[in-house]
VEXDO-811302 format. One line per field, with one value per residue: residue number from 1; residue in one letter; chain; x, y, z of N, C-alpha, C in turn. Coordinates in steps of 0.02 Angstrom, whole numbers, padded with zeros to 5 digits. Layout:
resi = [NUM; ...];
resn = [A; ...];
chain = [A; ...];
nc1 = [X; ...];
nc2 = [Y; ...];
nc3 = [Z; ...];
cac1 = [X; ...];
cac2 = [Y; ...];
cac3 = [Z; ...];
cc1 = [X; ...];
cc2 = [Y; ...];
cc3 = [Z; ...];
***
This chain:
resi = [1; 2; 3; 4; 5; 6; 7; 8; 9; 10; 11; 12; 13; 14; 15; 16; 17; 18; 19; 20; 21; 22; 23; 24; 25; 26; 27; 28; 29; 30; 31; 32; 33; 34; 35; 36; 37; 38; 39; 40; 41; 42; 43; 44; 45; 46; 47; 48; 49; 50; 51; 52; 53; 54; 55; 56; 57; 58; 59; 60; 61; 62; 63; 64; 65; 66; 67; 68; 69; 70; 71; 72; 73; 74; 75; 76; 77; 78; 79; 80; 81; 82; 83; 84; 85; 86; 87; 88; 89; 90; 91; 92; 93; 94; 95; 96; 97; 98; 99; 100; 101; 102; 103; 104; 105; 106; 107; 108; 109; 110; 111; 112; 113; 114; 115; 116; 117; 118; 119; 120; 121; 122; 123; 124; 125; 126; 127; 128; 129; 130; 131; 132; 133; 134; 135; 136; 137; 138; 139; 140; 141; 142; 143; 144; 145; 146; 147; 148; 149; 150; 151; 152; 153; 154];
resn = [M; S; L; V; T; E; E; L; K; A; K; A; E; V; Y; H; G; D; Q; V; C; R; E; K; F; S; L; L; L; A; E; I; G; L; P; D; G; I; L; T; I; Q; D; I; E; E; C; G; Y; V; K; E; K; G; F; V; W; L; K; L; E; K; K; M; K; H; R; F; D; N; I; L; V; C; Y; D; T; V; V; T; A; Y; V; E; P; N; K; I; K; N; L; T; G; V; K; A; K; D; F; L; V; W; F; T; L; T; E; I; H; V; K; G; P; P; E; G; S; V; I; T; F; K; S; L; V; G; L; S; M; S; F; P; V; S; L; F; Q; A; G; K; E; V; P; E; A; K; E; E; K; W; C; R; I; G];
chain = [A; A; A; A; A; A; A; A; A; A; A; A; A; A; A; A; A; A; A; A; A; A; A; A; A; A; A; A; A; A; A; A; A; A; A; A; A; A; A; A; A; A; A; A; A; A; A; A; A; A; A; A; A; A; A; A; A; A; A; A; A; A; A; A; A; A; A; A; A; A; A; A; A; A; A; A; A; A; A; A; A; A; A; A; A; A; A; A; A; A; A; A; A; A; A; A; A; A; A; A; A; A; A; A; A; A; A; A; A; A; A; A; A; A; A; A; A; A; A; A; A; A; A; A; A; A; A; A; A; A; A; A; A; A; A; A; A; A; A; A; A; A; A; A; A; A; A; A; A; A; A; A; A; A];
nc1 = [-00618; -00538; -00474; -00411; -00306; -00246; -00111; -00098; -00161; -00077; 00013; -00049; -00124; -00264; -00431; -00565; -00747; -00884; -00865; -00725; -00672; -00724; -00668; -00535; -00533; -00585; -00485; -00368; -00423; -00411; -00287; -00233; -00294; -00418; -00597; -00694; -00823; -00861; -00854; -00983; -01031; -01093; -01092; -00973; -00888; -00741; -00596; -00439; -00263; -00130; 00018; 00134; 00106; -00014; -00128; -00294; -00451; -00636; -00734; -00907; -01055; -01172; -01223; -01242; -01344; -01322; -01385; -01332; -01375; -01454; -01397; -01376; -01274; -01200; -01132; -01024; -01006; -00881; -00758; -00622; -00469; -00315; -00236; -00159; -00073; -00222; -00296; -00389; -00373; -00397; -00524; -00641; -00787; -00894; -01020; -01111; -01267; -01343; -01485; -01548; -01448; -01315; -01158; -00972; -00870; -00701; -00609; -00559; -00537; -00459; -00435; -00363; -00344; -00354; -00473; -00618; -00595; -00611; -00680; -00661; -00761; -00729; -00765; -00778; -00795; -00732; -00813; -00838; -00878; -00886; -00885; -00907; -00772; -00836; -00955; -00938; -00888; -00885; -01011; -01013; -01101; -01205; -01190; -01297; -01306; -01256; -01329; -01243; -01198; -01145; -00983; -00877; -00707; -00541];
nc2 = [-01355; -01371; -01257; -01279; -01399; -01573; -01575; -01434; -01442; -01507; -01428; -01329; -01268; -01348; -01359; -01426; -01433; -01314; -01207; -01206; -01164; -01050; -00959; -00987; -00924; -00798; -00759; -00742; -00645; -00534; -00537; -00491; -00365; -00348; -00319; -00443; -00449; -00478; -00604; -00679; -00819; -00985; -01150; -01213; -01335; -01347; -01258; -01184; -01130; -01066; -01012; -00971; -00934; -00853; -00905; -00934; -01047; -01092; -01206; -01249; -01316; -01302; -01187; -01009; -00871; -00696; -00553; -00381; -00229; -00161; -00258; -00406; -00551; -00686; -00840; -00949; -01146; -01172; -01047; -00954; -00861; -00753; -00678; -00535; -00395; -00291; -00326; -00424; -00518; -00594; -00663; -00778; -00871; -00774; -00676; -00528; -00437; -00313; -00201; -00272; -00335; -00440; -00454; -00510; -00534; -00489; -00433; -00354; -00231; -00124; 00038; 00193; 00267; 00200; 00238; 00281; 00213; 00147; 00015; -00062; -00146; -00235; -00274; -00385; -00342; -00197; -00123; -00043; -00032; 00063; 00064; 00113; 00041; 00022; -00036; -00176; -00221; -00367; -00382; -00244; -00083; -00052; 00091; 00211; 00189; 00293; 00289; 00191; 00175; 00072; 00119; 00154; 00110; 00149];
nc3 = [-06706; -06565; -06447; -06331; -06309; -06271; -06243; -06215; -06105; -06032; -05987; -05882; -05743; -05698; -05653; -05583; -05560; -05505; -05397; -05358; -05485; -05502; -05392; -05420; -05547; -05513; -05427; -05516; -05608; -05520; -05482; -05627; -05623; -05656; -05627; -05531; -05555; -05671; -05695; -05717; -05740; -05713; -05661; -05708; -05784; -05795; -05772; -05825; -05828; -05920; -05875; -05918; -06050; -06050; -06053; -06044; -05993; -05993; -05945; -05981; -05923; -06002; -06138; -06083; -06032; -05980; -05905; -05920; -05859; -05997; -06091; -06156; -06122; -06193; -06167; -06234; -06235; -06215; -06161; -06216; -06190; -06175; -06058; -05980; -05902; -05837; -05948; -06062; -06192; -06372; -06353; -06347; -06386; -06326; -06328; -06351; -06363; -06402; -06425; -06568; -06613; -06618; -06543; -06576; -06438; -06417; -06333; -06175; -06077; -05951; -05903; -05825; -05681; -05508; -05437; -05529; -05638; -05814; -05890; -06049; -06180; -06316; -06482; -06630; -06744; -06720; -06648; -06485; -06308; -06160; -05976; -05809; -05700; -05572; -05593; -05603; -05501; -05386; -05262; -05211; -05197; -05342; -05424; -05518; -05691; -05833; -05998; -06117; -06282; -06421; -06496; -06621; -06635; -06659];
cac1 = [-00570; -00543; -00410; -00394; -00288; -00215; -00044; -00096; -00187; -00027; 00059; -00084; -00158; -00324; -00456; -00624; -00798; -00902; -00840; -00659; -00650; -00753; -00631; -00470; -00537; -00587; -00410; -00334; -00441; -00387; -00206; -00219; -00318; -00495; -00645; -00721; -00897; -00862; -00880; -01046; -01040; -01109; -01088; -00905; -00852; -00676; -00548; -00365; -00228; -00049; 00045; 00184; 00066; -00067; -00192; -00354; -00524; -00691; -00782; -00977; -01099; -01208; -01225; -01298; -01344; -01329; -01397; -01287; -01410; -01489; -01345; -01375; -01219; -01200; -01057; -01025; -00987; -00797; -00729; -00544; -00427; -00249; -00235; -00103; -00112; -00275; -00319; -00422; -00390; -00403; -00563; -00680; -00860; -00928; -01049; -01162; -01325; -01371; -01556; -01562; -01385; -01263; -01073; -00934; -00823; -00636; -00541; -00589; -00472; -00461; -00391; -00379; -00344; -00394; -00536; -00636; -00563; -00662; -00667; -00683; -00771; -00710; -00796; -00740; -00807; -00715; -00861; -00827; -00926; -00852; -00923; -00875; -00752; -00872; -01013; -00922; -00844; -00921; -01023; -01011; -01159; -01186; -01191; -01335; -01253; -01290; -01347; -01199; -01203; -01077; -00956; -00831; -00644; -00483];
cac2 = [-01368; -01339; -01218; -01313; -01473; -01607; -01547; -01364; -01457; -01543; -01358; -01293; -01286; -01361; -01367; -01455; -01405; -01238; -01178; -01201; -01132; -00971; -00943; -00974; -00868; -00729; -00734; -00723; -00573; -00478; -00534; -00451; -00297; -00338; -00337; -00502; -00446; -00486; -00663; -00701; -00895; -01015; -01209; -01213; -01386; -01341; -01205; -01187; -01066; -01079; -00942; -00933; -00915; -00819; -00930; -00979; -01067; -01108; -01253; -01241; -01377; -01272; -01117; -00985; -00802; -00643; -00498; -00328; -00183; -00180; -00283; -00468; -00563; -00764; -00880; -01022; -01199; -01152; -00974; -00961; -00799; -00743; -00631; -00496; -00351; -00250; -00355; -00489; -00520; -00649; -00686; -00819; -00892; -00738; -00633; -00479; -00417; -00239; -00205; -00330; -00358; -00472; -00435; -00561; -00482; -00509; -00399; -00318; -00198; -00067; 00096; 00252; 00266; 00154; 00265; 00321; 00173; 00130; -00051; -00062; -00205; -00219; -00320; -00422; -00282; -00145; -00081; -00046; 00006; 00067; 00076; 00122; -00026; 00004; -00091; -00239; -00247; -00405; -00353; -00180; -00072; -00020; 00175; 00204; 00204; 00323; 00221; 00185; 00131; 00060; 00151; 00123; 00146; 00122];
cac3 = [-06665; -06498; -06431; -06266; -06320; -06209; -06237; -06176; -06024; -05991; -05962; -05870; -05674; -05718; -05583; -05590; -05508; -05513; -05338; -05348; -05545; -05503; -05342; -05465; -05600; -05474; -05391; -05585; -05635; -05471; -05515; -05684; -05615; -05686; -05576; -05532; -05557; -05738; -05692; -05700; -05762; -05659; -05673; -05740; -05761; -05787; -05795; -05840; -05837; -05938; -05852; -05962; -06108; -06010; -06088; -05990; -06024; -05940; -05984; -05947; -05923; -06052; -06149; -06023; -06046; -05919; -05933; -05877; -05873; -06042; -06130; -06158; -06135; -06196; -06152; -06271; -06181; -06201; -06161; -06198; -06201; -06158; -06016; -05964; -05842; -05860; -06029; -06090; -06273; -06391; -06312; -06375; -06324; -06285; -06388; -06314; -06374; -06387; -06473; -06605; -06648; -06582; -06557; -06525; -06394; -06418; -06286; -06114; -06046; -05892; -05912; -05784; -05599; -05482; -05428; -05601; -05692; -05853; -05924; -06108; -06209; -06388; -06523; -06676; -06785; -06708; -06596; -06410; -06251; -06101; -05918; -05751; -05675; -05511; -05618; -05611; -05431; -05347; -05173; -05218; -05233; -05399; -05442; -05585; -05740; -05890; -06044; -06170; -06352; -06444; -06533; -06669; -06613; -06713];
cc1 = [-00562; -00467; -00377; -00374; -00249; -00146; -00042; -00128; -00138; 00033; 00015; -00099; -00220; -00359; -00534; -00675; -00817; -00867; -00770; -00637; -00673; -00706; -00563; -00484; -00536; -00529; -00375; -00362; -00414; -00319; -00188; -00245; -00381; -00545; -00687; -00793; -00929; -00874; -00939; -01063; -01049; -01108; -01042; -00897; -00774; -00640; -00481; -00314; -00147; -00026; 00084; 00157; 00015; -00136; -00233; -00416; -00564; -00728; -00844; -01004; -01144; -01194; -01256; -01289; -01350; -01339; -01361; -01347; -01447; -01437; -01357; -01296; -01230; -01141; -01082; -01009; -00918; -00798; -00653; -00518; -00365; -00258; -00161; -00130; -00158; -00311; -00345; -00407; -00382; -00464; -00617; -00728; -00887; -00973; -01101; -01212; -01352; -01419; -01555; -01510; -01333; -01187; -01026; -00875; -00763; -00581; -00591; -00521; -00500; -00417; -00405; -00356; -00379; -00467; -00551; -00598; -00622; -00640; -00709; -00702; -00766; -00749; -00754; -00747; -00780; -00756; -00831; -00883; -00884; -00905; -00877; -00848; -00810; -00939; -01008; -00895; -00904; -00945; -01021; -01073; -01151; -01221; -01249; -01288; -01287; -01290; -01274; -01219; -01133; -01050; -00892; -00752; -00586; -00441];
cc2 = [-01342; -01299; -01242; -01396; -01495; -01572; -01477; -01376; -01471; -01491; -01329; -01309; -01289; -01382; -01384; -01436; -01327; -01189; -01158; -01158; -01056; -00938; -00928; -00918; -00797; -00718; -00715; -00649; -00509; -00478; -00490; -00376; -00286; -00342; -00408; -00513; -00468; -00551; -00694; -00768; -00926; -01096; -01221; -01288; -01397; -01283; -01220; -01132; -01096; -01006; -00931; -00913; -00850; -00832; -00955; -00995; -01088; -01149; -01253; -01297; -01362; -01211; -01076; -00900; -00763; -00588; -00428; -00270; -00198; -00215; -00370; -00513; -00651; -00785; -00952; -01071; -01193; -01082; -00991; -00883; -00793; -00668; -00597; -00436; -00293; -00273; -00419; -00493; -00599; -00693; -00725; -00848; -00845; -00673; -00571; -00445; -00355; -00221; -00260; -00353; -00390; -00467; -00488; -00513; -00530; -00480; -00357; -00291; -00139; -00016; 00155; 00239; 00240; 00171; 00297; 00266; 00154; 00060; -00036; -00131; -00202; -00290; -00318; -00368; -00214; -00096; -00084; -00009; -00001; 00088; 00103; 00063; -00032; -00038; -00155; -00272; -00293; -00389; -00310; -00151; -00035; 00053; 00179; 00233; 00254; 00272; 00245; 00156; 00112; 00102; 00131; 00157; 00117; 00177];
cc3 = [-06608; -06474; -06369; -06287; -06268; -06205; -06202; -06094; -05994; -05958; -05910; -05789; -05711; -05655; -05622; -05544; -05517; -05462; -05340; -05415; -05529; -05444; -05380; -05518; -05558; -05456; -05467; -05600; -05580; -05480; -05584; -05688; -05662; -05633; -05572; -05544; -05647; -05757; -05680; -05722; -05710; -05693; -05724; -05713; -05749; -05796; -05789; -05848; -05853; -05928; -05891; -06015; -06092; -06034; -06041; -06034; -05974; -05972; -05953; -05964; -05998; -06065; -06100; -06054; -05972; -05951; -05881; -05907; -05939; -06103; -06106; -06165; -06134; -06202; -06192; -06213; -06169; -06209; -06151; -06210; -06169; -06110; -06004; -05917; -05873; -05926; -06023; -06159; -06299; -06381; -06387; -06338; -06304; -06346; -06338; -06358; -06360; -06440; -06506; -06628; -06595; -06600; -06535; -06501; -06405; -06374; -06232; -06094; -05996; -05903; -05845; -05726; -05570; -05465; -05500; -05645; -05753; -05887; -05978; -06143; -06290; -06427; -06586; -06737; -06770; -06652; -06527; -06372; -06191; -06037; -05859; -05721; -05619; -05524; -05606; -05550; -05395; -05286; -05182; -05240; -05292; -05413; -05517; -05629; -05790; -05947; -06079; -06225; -06379; -06499; -06581; -06658; -06653; -06740];
***
């Protein structure tokens, strides 16, 4: 069952095409205080945003993978989430592989002052991994990161 229903689409700002969807989603990420470098998805067919609920979705032509340093991230054909300031929650359609284990990501949030902020990715099983926000700022030179490992929070 898809979370993106026709009823929901009727209440949303809906866009079609890779370029316009990437631009709109990058603007949304900036608006909520997240770095646009976390949007590594290409070939977006459709995106939508229901502002009063904070619900967003991206429909991709096909599943895709992207590597961030030593972490492999897999995006399903539909990615959904709820957004609020400095946070993406109830994320669906995104998994990360570290070593030989896949983790379903459910939340992304940013904490800290603008300089030196940290972005944290939480998994379904309560594990998280944090990185400097600067690693995910598009168009910026990436400083060398120290190796991070998943840790349990909660």
